[in-house]
C-alpha positions, 0 to 999 in steps of 0.5 A: 515493436515486438510482442511484449514479454509476458508480462514485462512492465516496461514492454507493457507501458511502451505498448500503451504509450504507443497506443495513447500517444499525445493523451495525458498520462500524468499530472504532478503539480505544475508538470503535465506529461503525455504518454509520448513525453513520459515514455521519452523521459523514462527512456532518458532515465534508462540511458542516464542510469546506464551511464552511471554504470547501472546494469540489468539486474542492479538495484536502484534506490529511489528516495524521492517525493511525489513528483514527475521525476519519481514516476519517470525514474521508476519506469526508466529503471524498468526499461533498463531491466534494473530493479527499482526499490522504494526508500522511505523519506523519513528514515533515520540514518540507522534505518537507511543503513539497514535498508541499503545494506540489505538492498545493496543498490548500485545507485541511490537517487534522493532529494537534494536535502537528503543527500547528507543523510544518505551519504552518512548511511552509505559511510556506515555500510556493512557491505564489506571491503570488496563490495562496490561503492554505492553511487549517491546522486541528489536529484538536481545533479542528475538534471543536466545529465537527463537533459543532455543524454539521448533516450535509450533504445527499447530493449528486446531482451526483457522478461516477465521474470525481471524483478520488482523490489518493495521494502516494507516495514509494516507497523514494527521492525526493520524494513524487509525487501519483498521481491516480485517477478514483474509478471506476478505483480502485474496479475497480483496488484496492477489490474492484470486480468487473470482470464488472460493469464499465461496467454501470449499477447501482441501489443494491442492485446496487452491493452486488453489484459487489464480489467480497468478502462482508462480513467483519471485517478488521484493518488493521495498517498506517497509514491515511496509506498506500495499502494501509490506505486501499484495504483499509479502503474495500474493506471498507466498500464490501462491508459488512464491519467494519474494525478499525483498529490505533490504537497509534502504535508496532507491537506484535505482542502487542497486534495479536494481542490485538486480532485475538483480541478482535474475532474478525477474519477477515483481518489486513492487514500490510505485508511482513516488517516487520510479519509477522516480529514476528508470527511471533516472538510466535507462536513465543514464545507458541504457546498464548496466542491463539485465532485460529480466526476468522482465515482469511487474513493479507495483505501489501500494499506489500511482499512476505513472505519464504517463510520468514515465511509458513511460520512464520505458517502453522505457527501458523494451520493454518486460514488462508492467507497472501497476498502482494498485488502492485501499486503506487500506480500500478497498484492490486492486480493479482497475488498469491501465495498461501501454503498450509500444506504447499504448496512455496514459489512463490519470486518468482512471482505469479499476474497478473490478466487486464490484466497484461502484460510490456512488452519493452525494445523497447516491444512486449508479451512473448508469454506463451510467451517467456522474454524479460525484460520490464517488468511493467505493467497496462492498463485501469483505471489512474490519470490520471498524476502530478499536476503531472508530465507528464514522469514521467507519460509515462514511467510511463504510456506509450501502446503500440499505442494503449493506455495502460499503467502500469509498476510499475518491476519486471522479470519473465518469464513462466513456463510455468504463466502466472505471472510471476516477479519477476526484478528492479527497474530502479532496483535494478540493481547495475552491477558492472564493466559487468555488470548484476545484478538485486538481486531475483534474488540475493535470491531465491537467498539466501533459499533458504539454510537459514540465512537467514530474510530478506535484502536485496540492494544495490549497494556502492560498489567502487573497482574494479568501481564496485559489487559485491553486498552482502547484509544477512542476517537468520538463522534462530534459532541459525544462522550464515553467512559470506561464503564459505559464502553465495557457495559456496551461490549459485554453483550458481544465479548467475553469478560477478559476481552473487555476494555480496562483502559480507555483514552479519548483522543482527537486523532488515532496515532498513525505512522508516516504511511498511514498505518496504525502506530500501536507502540504510540497507542500503548505509550499513550494509554500507559501515561494515563 
């Protein structure tokens, strides 16, 4: 084939597929596909979507579970130069209506049992009378078309500017569509090596444009979210094997069984929502699993408590635990590595070269300063939010003629060149006019020997407006009172930052994506 467009995801995948041929590309439940087979299946998806009148640049909404058709549909849309977008399986009709109204897709492909929900959302659309009808296709209805439609020929008109659209809701608010150029996403989130950034490549050179050697990666998190999509695409573009966890409900024993059976080298999870049950399972049955091939457990989308990393490492002496730092708006651009026997690094992450702190005056914070700043990334970043120029201008500001993407986190430089996460703007607790950074309090609380994990929120208070509340997951056999925790925190925190409400829970509340559910935490503390 001709040299890939710099750097188009479909062209790159096809170059890898030609190189890897019959090598195993993906394992998803009982389904296994080689690179050659996955490339053909994706080409059938491209032809089928084209038969549904999807044109280059049209959006294709995928409301699908973790299985082979999800990955093939994603690649098929790229092949067609259409724009795939993720849809949360758990959205209500109202949430789905908002997303579809914003995305304006030509086609929605959904699980069979979700068809009525999708059609209800489409019937309530706000596209307007002149907008084209949205075509809704449950997965079973496409099966015959996929089996009888010849694969689409490879296109020669693709571009690195072809789009990728990722909808993110964060922890609150309606979903927002983050619009990426594929070339930018390749370098920002999929493992593209910045040392070849901007260089024209041949198909064989394209394989060398990734930092990672082929490996076997187990993706435990949902493909409907960025972390899983990015890890899957990155692994495929590096010629590795992707093992997809296909169960609807998370089960730590089943995940570890799969990791052992497929001899995976990397396991990707989302924060403590996944990692704590894994640690619990390993604690309960330390001799059940042989995981000698596992060299890394990586978390994306939510960080791990140091205690969780320590517990995992106790059972995986040949592995490291990696906290990846980044957002849908920035890609991955910092990390924290937990190594057996090494002291915990707290909330400090090692940043990439394009990561900086932006002060509240709009200027860059010098690396030798202890000033608080907003963590940001420049260079390969998204175009902005779809249909939202106001929020785009806020999140992607122009500073000194350079565009930046703000993560929403606050941090400060440390002497060793790492960035210490100090808090998050929207999580600031306003207690009687004093501003308290929730992440700062969490970092202190988590160092208490009785605490396995913690979540800090602002609890409404008649006198101070808000006071600090903490949900605590205790270490096995431990106990803790409000007075004991406040006394412990006093040496590290000002009085107005001390916890006033403490509730012990079995599990910290999380959203379906594994992110902290702060609203549920506040509600729980208010009920006490």
